[in-house]
Every structure is written in C-alpha cells, then in structure tokens.
C-alpha positions, 0 to 999 in steps of 0.5 A: 549497524545491522541489516534486519529482515521482517515479515508483515504480520497479515493479521496486524496489517491493513490498507484503507482506500478512499475515493470520491464521486459526484454523489458520495465518498467511496471507502474500501479496506483490506486486511491480510497484507503480505510481504516483507521489509529489510532495513539497516538498524543502529542501536535499535533505531533506523540507521542514518542510511537505512537502505530500505528494501521490501514488498507489500502484497494486497489480494484484490479479493480482500478489498471490502467496501461494505457493499457487495455490489460495489465490491463485485464491480470493483473486482470486475473493473480491476480484472481480479481474475487475471490480476489478483494482487496489487504489489508494491516493491521498494527500489530506493530509499532516503532517510528524512528523519529518525522515523521517516523515509522517502521511498521510490518503488514500483507499484503493479496494479492491473498488470501494469507497473509504474514507478511511484514515490512516497513517505513511510513512517517506521517505528521500531517496537518490541516485537518488530517494526510498525509501518505507516504511510499515506499516498494519493494515486490517479488510477488512470495511470494504471489504465483504470477508467473511473465509471460515469453512469448518469449523474454519478462520476467517480473521481480518478484520485484515491488516497491509500493509507497503510498500517502494517506490523512486521515481525522478525523473520 
C-alpha cells in the first residue's frame, strides 16, 4: 500500500451548479478548478482504508450562467471581491466500495465554513485519478438569502456536481 498525491488538472476539471426558481431553472458552470487529492493505493486501486485527504478551489469569478446580468448579480450576492473562492477540504473519509468513498469536509463559501458530508467516486486511470460527485446544499447555511423579486422566487437548494481529473504530483 502506498500513499499517492495528485494535483487537479484545471483544464480537465469542472463544476456544475443547478438551482431553480418559481419561473425557470438556474444553471452555472466553472472550469479551472484547483486543488489536490491524496489517498492510499493498493495494487493500482483505492485501498480498503484510503485515508483520503484533499482540497478543491473554485474561483467565484469563473462561474458562468450564460447570462452576464445573472453572473454579475451572483458575484455581488456572494461578495466575490471579499470572498473570491469557494474552498472544500476533506477532513475524513470512509471507503464504501472499491470505487466510492464517503467524505466529511469543510466547505468555505462567503467567508463562512461549515462541515458537509457527501460521496465521491474515484477511478484510477492511466494518467491519474478521475473524481466525480454530486451533492445538494442549502445556500442559507452560508448566510446567502435567495432573491425574491415580484413573482420570482429563487429556491435555496442547489445541486452541485463536480468532475475532476488529478494527475501525479
């Protein structure tokens, strides 16, 4: 068993954020994720006790919805000038299957850090590790109140999906 560290490949890593409102769905994506992952490997696969560690960083300015007005309002509400990144850090892990781990981590958004839980699928590939995961969050946990303008009500729950490739460090 060997511990290996991998760096996220920004050009091959992306996050999708999906929300909803009383009028239409809301979508945003960001590429260029930064960070790293370290885990125990055994015979080219995730070890039985992987002890996953890692961090992912998303620059708020990279989030794009396809609508410049929505993007500007999103950055304003997030206070991107003061809090330019969303950062997730792994603080604990448990192997669920040969390719899946349950993670506990800290998620820092808008300058507030809260513990979160989720699952991540890991695939050891020729040039590193392919990571995928999906989780739902209530943005009010981090003090973000969704806008209500006339008949428009933005719902507080968002679905976040990540797909990242990490290469040997």
